[in-house]
N, C-alpha and C positions, 0 to 999 in steps of 0.2 A: 367547369362542369357543364356539360349540355343540357342536364337535366334542368338546372337552375335558369339557364337560358331559355328553354322550352317553356317554363313556367311563366317567366317574364313576358316572352313573346306572347302566349295566349291570353295572360292578363291584359295587355296592351291592345290586343286585338278585340278582347272583349269589351273593353273601355271605349275604345274608338266607335265600335259598332253602336253602343248604347248613345253616346253623344250623338251619333249621326241619326239614329232613328228617332232621339227626343228632339233634335232641332229639325228635322222634316218632317215629323208627325205630332205637332204639339199639342193637337186637339184630340188625339186617341188615347184610349184607358191603357191602364197599366199592363192588363192581359195582352192587348193588341201589341203594344209595344214591344214586350217580351217575346211574341212569336215572331215579330218582324227581326229582332236581333238574332233569333235563333237561326233563322232562314239565312241571314248575313254570314254567321260563322259556322253553319252546316258543312260537313265534309263535302259534299255536293255541289255547293256554291264555290267554295274555295279551290276545289278541282276545275271547276269550269272557268274561273277567273284566270287561275294560275296557268291552265293550258291555253284556253283561247285568247285571252287579252294580254297575259304577259310572256307567253311562251317559255315558261319555266323548265319545261322538259329538257330544253338544250343544255341546263346546267346539271341534270342529274346524272349521277354515276350508274349505269345500268349493267355492273358486272355482277356476279354472284358474291355473296357475303359469306367468308369462312372466318369464324371466330378465332380459330387457333392460329391462321395465319395473319391476322389484322394487327397493325401498328399504328400507332398516331401518325398523323401527317407529319412530314418534315423529320421524322426520327429514323436515321438509317443506321442499322445495326451490323 
């Protein structure tokens, strides 16, 4: 189930961002750490990292999605 994988991925991303902020900014207060973490996991930042640093767009499927025509990968009817 992709929804479970999405939740797991989001949780791991938030955990890693929290640890990174805590280790990098040990003297900052809770509010500042929370703001820094939100900046890391924001959609704008994730988009920038994905596009500029990882070139993840090369792996995206850029065709229109039609729910009635969709079948799971590797399922040939």
